N, C-alpha and C positions, 0 to 999 in steps of 0.2 A: 504494499501500501504505498503511495507517494506520501514524503512528508507535507507538513500544515505549506513550508514556504515553500512547497517546488512552484512553478511558475504556472500559471493556467494555460487550457489551451487560447484560452481568448484573449492573452497576450504575445499570439504568435505574429499579428499583424504590426506591432510597434517595433521600431529600434530604439534597443538602448547604447549612448553612447557610456562608456567608462574607461577612466584613464591605465586599468591594468585589468586583465582577463587569464585565468588560472585553470588551465584544464585539469582536472583532478583533483579527490578530494583524499588522496591518500598520506602519508608521511610528507610528501615533499610539498602538495600543494597545503597543506595546514601551514607546513614549515615557512612556505613562502608567503602564504595571506600572514601572519605573525609577522616576522620580520617587516616584509613591506610596510605594514600599519606601525611599526615599530619607527620607520625611518617619515610618518609621516603621511604616506598613501594609502587615503580612507575611500576612493571613490576604486572600489572592487569589486570582483566576484571571483565564484570559483563554480566553476560548472563542473557536475557531475552526474554521470549516465544513472548510476544505481541510486537505491532510496538510502541509503544510509553511506556514511564517510566511513574510512578505514583502508580503501585500497587492497593492496594483496591481504591483509591482515583481517578484511571483513569478505573475503572469497574463499580464504582457505580454512575451512573448519573440521578438516579431516581428522580422526582421532589421533589423537599425539602431537596436533600440532604447537611447535613452539620455534623459537629463534633459539639460535646457535650461534649468537653472541651474548658476552655477558651482560644481561638487563642493566646494570647502572651506563653499559656505554652504550645502549640500546635504547636511547633517547634524545630528547632536545638536552641541550647543555643549558639555554637559558629556562628549562623546563622540567627542572630532576624531580625523579619521583622515590619518593623512600618509601613507598609502602609496596615494592614489588615481595611476594612473597617467595619466588623463588630466585635463586641465583641467574639461570636461564629460563625467563619468564614464558611462559604458556600463551596462546592464541587469544582467550580470551581477555588476560592482562593486558595484554599490548593493543589490543582492540577501544578496552573500558579506559586506558591512558590515551589516546587518539583524539576519544570522543571526548575525556575530561579536559584535556588540553584545547581542545579548540572549544569547547564552553566557555574554560574560563579565560580566554584570551578573546572571546568576543568573534570567534570566527564562523563559527555557525551558523548563526542568519543571515551571513553573506552568501551560503552555498547554496544553485539552482539543484535541488534533487532531481532526480526522473529527467537530466536533463542530457543530451548526448551532442556533441561537438559533429556535425556531418560536412562541413569544410569551412577552411577558415583561411584568408587570403587576401594578402598584401597591396593595398591600393596607394601606390607611391604618390597621387596628385593629392590623397587627401590626407597622407600620412598616417594613415589609421589600416587596423587588421580588421578586417569586415570577418564574421563570425556566425554562422548559418548553424542553426540548432533545432532537432526537433521538437522548441515549445519556444522558437522566438529567434529575432535577428539581434547580433549586437555590434558596436562598433569599439576597437580597443585602439591606445594609443601604442600599449604595450601586451604581448603578449605570452605567456608563460606555461610552458607546454611538461606538466607534470604527470602525465599520465603512468608513466614508471614502466619497466622494462620485465617484472614479476606479474604480468597483469593478464594477458592475454593466453590460455591452455595451447600448448602443442600437441594437437593430434594427426598419429603416426600415420600414413598411410599404409593399410597392413589388408590384402586383399582378404575379400568377407567378412571382416568386421563390421561392414553394415546390416549384414546378415543375421547377425548373431543371434540367438533368438532368447536369448536370457538379458538380465541388466550390461550397461556397459557407461562407464563414466567416468570422468577424470576426476583427479584429485580436491583438484580446483573447485570442482562444485560435485561435491559430496552428496551421495542419496543419504541422507539422516534418514528418511522411511523406509528407506529398502534395509531387511533384516539379514544379516549374514551369519546368521547363527545355524550352523550346522551344515551352511552351504560350501558348496566344491568352488573356491576363487582362484582364478591368473590375475597377479601381480604383474603391470609389464612397466619395469623399468629400476630401476634399483639406486636412484640420485637422492637428492634430498630428504623429498616428500614423503618417497618409501620408506627410507630409512627411519622416519619416525612416524608411520601408520602402521607397516608390517607391522612390528612387536605389539601393536592395540589391539589390534583385529584377531590375531594369530591364534589367543587362547579359545576363541569364538566361534571360528569359523572348522568346518567339517576337513577342510582340505585346503592346504595353502600352495598354490606352483607361483616359482618368483622365478620372471625371465628376466636375465641379466647379461643384458650386452657387453657388456665390460664392469670387471671387478674396480669396488670403490675402495678406498683407502677411508676408513672409518677410526677416530681415535677416540678414548672412553672421554666420558663427557662429565667436568665435574661440577656438576651440578647437587642444589641442595635446598632444603627447605630454610628458608632466610626466619631464625626464631622471631620472636615479636619483641624483644630485646633490641635484638639487632635492628630493628623497624624504627624502634623510639628512639635510638641513637642516632637515628640516621634524620630522624623528623627534628630532632633536638638540636643536633649541630650539624645543620648542612656542610660543615668543612669535613665532617666525618668522610659524607658523601662523594665528597669533588675529590679527597683522597683515594678513595676508593675508584671511582672513575679515572680517575689519572695514574691510577696502578696498573687497570687494568688494559687501559690506552697504551702503557710502556711495555705492556708483556707481550699483546698482541705485535705490536712495533720491532718488538725484537725478535719473533717469529717474520715476518714480514722481510728479515735481513736476509733470510733463506729464501726467501721465494726470488730474491732477486740475485741471491748466489747458491745456486741449488745443489752444491758440494754438502754446504753447510746440512741442508734438511736428511741428511743421513740418521742424526741422532733422533729425530723426529719421528723420519719412517720406521727405527727398529721400535721405539713405541708402539707401532700401528702394529706391527709384525707379534711383537709379545702379545698386545690386546687380542690378534686373533689367535694366536695359540693357546689362551688361555678361554679362550669359550669354545673352543673349536677343535675337538680334539682328534675328529674322523679326519683322515689322512686325503682323501679322493674332496671332500667336501672344504678341505682348507683350501686345498691347490685351487679351486673353483671361486673361492674368495681372496683372493691374493694377487693383486694388482701385478701389470708388468710394466708400469711406468711409474715417475717421480713423484712422490708424493707433493700436491700443492698443484701438477699441472692442470686436475679438474680442482672441482669447488670441493675444498675440506669439510669433510662430515664429522662429527660428534654422535654417540650413544653409546649407553651402557646394557642397551638391550637388545640393539639390532642382530647381533650374532649369536647370544645367547636362543633366540627367537628360531634363527634359522637350522637350529639343530634337533628343534621338537619332531616328536613324531610324524605329525601332521603336517610337515612341510617337506618341499620338494623344491630342489635348486637345479633350473636349470642354465648353463650357462651358456647362453645362446638368445640371438636377438629370434624377436617373432616374423615365422615368414609366410604365414597364412592362418585362417580360422575359417574351419568348415563346420558347418551347422555347429555343434557347441564344444568341437574341440579346436582347443590352438595348438600350433603345428609350429615350434623352432626350425630356426635354422640348421639344427643340428640333425632334423629328423624326429627330436623327443615330441614326445605329444602329454596332453592332459583335455580330461573331458571338466567343463564347469559350466556353472550355472550363473556366474557373477565375472564379468573384467573389470580391472581397475588401472586406469592409465595413469603412472609417475612418470610423465614424458617430457614434464618440466614445460618452459613456456616460450613466446615469442621474444627472446631478448635482444637480439640485434635487428630482429626485421619487426621493430615495435607498430601494431598498427595504425598508431598516432600519425607515424612519418605518409600515409596513405592521404591524409587529409588536412594535410597544410601544406600551402602552395604559394610558391611565390608570383611577382608581379605579373609574369606568362603565362602563369597556371600551370607550372612546373612542380609536384611536388616532391617532398622531401625524398619521398624515394626513389624520383626521380634524377634529383641530383646525387643522391648516392650511389646509385646503380648494384645495392646488395653490399655496398661499407659503408656503413655510417660514420660521419666525421664530422668532428665539431671542434672548434678555436676552444681550447680551455675545457673542452668535453661540454661547454656552453651554449657556446653562437656558431650562426652558420651562416656562412657570407651567401648573400641574396636574399636572405631573410631578416630585414631590419627589424629593429625593435622587440627581438623576439629571444627568448631563452630555454633553452631540454633542460631540466635537472634530470641527476643520476642518468647522461646521456654516455656519448660514445665515449672510450679512453681512459675512463676516470674509475675502472672496477676492480677490486681489488680481491686478493683471495683470504685476505686474512683481517679485515680491519671491518667496521660498523658503516652502513648505510650512512646514517646520521654523521657520519663524522665526513665524508663525502660530501651530503649536502648541504651541511654548513658551512662548509669550505665554497662551495658554489653560491651560497645565500649573501655570503661575505662581499660578494664579485657582484651580484647582482643588485643588491642594496645600494652599492657604491657607484655602481653605473646610473642606477635610476634617480638616486642623487644627482650626481652630474648630472645628467640629462634634465631634472628641472630646472636645477642653478643656473644653466647656460641656454635656456632657451630654444633644445634642440627638438629638430621637429623626428627625424631618425638617423639611427648609428646602424651602420652595417658594416659589418669585421670585413676587413678585406681579404679577398683572393688569398694573394701572397701569402700572409700573415698565418691566416690555418694552413693551408699547405705548408709551411714550413712547421710550425707547431706539430702537425699528422706526421712527418718526414723524421724529427726529432724520436716523437714516439715509437715509432717503427726501428729507427736505430738502435733503441735503448732494449728493446721485446726480447731479441736472440738470444740475449744473457740472461732473461726468466726463466724461469721455471714453468710458465706458459705457455712459451713457444720451443724451450728444449726438452721438457719434461717426458717426450716422446709419446703423448695423446691426442685424441680427438676432443675437443671440447665446445662447451657453450660461447667460449670467449671468442670462436673463430667465427668468421662469420659467410657468407655465402660463396665469396671466393676466396677463401682459405685465408681471411686477412683478420689478426686476429684485431679486431675494432673494438675491444672489450676494458684491454688492461690499460692500468697505469702503473709504469715502469719502475716508478723511484716509491719513495718513502712520501707517507700522508704528511709526515710534516713539510715535505716538499712543494705537496699539495697544498696543502692551507697556504703557506709563504706565497706561491705564485698566485694565486686567486685571494691573496688578502688587499691587493688594490687593484682599483681598476685603471687599464690602460688604454684611455683616450687614444692614441696615437696608433693603434692597432685597427681601427674605423676609420672609414670615411662616413663626414658627418654632413646631415642638411641643418640647417640653422632656419631661425625663425629671426633673428638677429639679422642690423644691416649687415649686407654682405653674403645673406643668402647661404653659400656652402662653403664649409671649411672642410680642410682635410688634417 
């Protein structure tokens, strides 16, 4: 049911002009709205196609869903939460945190729920973005794309899957009304989501078949219940929470050194090997679960329950991709077969081929997708040449394998808010990053990546785009990211100004 503050169909003929329009109300969109209001931008609107905020933490409600970054670090630095009940928060708590933060900072009334952007195009003569939605039209001086990369489920093209007679659903669209008790279930995929939901459903299903195309490195998860006394301490002494956050950040950055110098990851990889050996005694299963690439080449996974769940008598691990589905039978590429009642797809998301890129257009009518041609690219992961007055949050080149999305986001928001302040103070009408500046930054990233585990670890991951290029990863420390994005650099942009003189460079 749409929220009361969602626009009505009657408003569809109106055109509303705003200073800033933000697409998406996940952690990026909420954070952007808060920070922009803090620098004096009050004429803004947040467009959200769903009927509630939260982004990936609204969509992913599968059993066992939780964060794999420590809770104290998985939150806005300006809105610490002393009430986390676990060291690694679960989905309900994270979603509640986002709701509470949006409400506390007055963002919720700015969100237009049930409103989906169908097209956003730059109009240079008006120096405005024209944004069409299913519930009305907007114009905006500044566009912020905060739809996020963990949003649209990636559905595999498996022959016969459409004709499967049982239930089929993606982990991010969990069918809570479908009872798995005593049933035969096939899980396709063994990534971050499967590592969490497989142990949660294993005790309840009759039979579980895990189809694992690639073995994953899974490290022990240092999770625990946070006692009331510790939460009281965090409430009473905010400096204690800041100290915990700083310590966790330092720990993850230390791990990050290994991602840039893969030889240092051998000690961490040994932890993963010992973790597997301790949980899985059967040699054949252990071999099937042993990765053949360097730890960190794919997303690092944490779990204390995944390996034990795979040793249970009602679980079969098929170390193979799925080749086809014939009737109720799932057939592996190695010829193995499983008759099942339900298929759960733990197959990830459209990370680098973000759907929003098909809906944002330059002045000539070319989309972001048209510009990128399968390899997303943005200056400092934030601005794209040909798309003036627009920012992409959690965009290309900024991903890390070890840190928090909030760390990346807040570095970007420092840059965005500095740009907007500059924009308003100087009377600019448009700012467009110079193509040679964007190209130089991208070249620096690509030159540094081969030394990292992301490129040299010997695996195929979602870090690689359709052209085989790593368009996802930041090859340096997050400290360097924060320093690089701390200050806006107007010399990197072609500027159109409303002040006398018209155009500045």
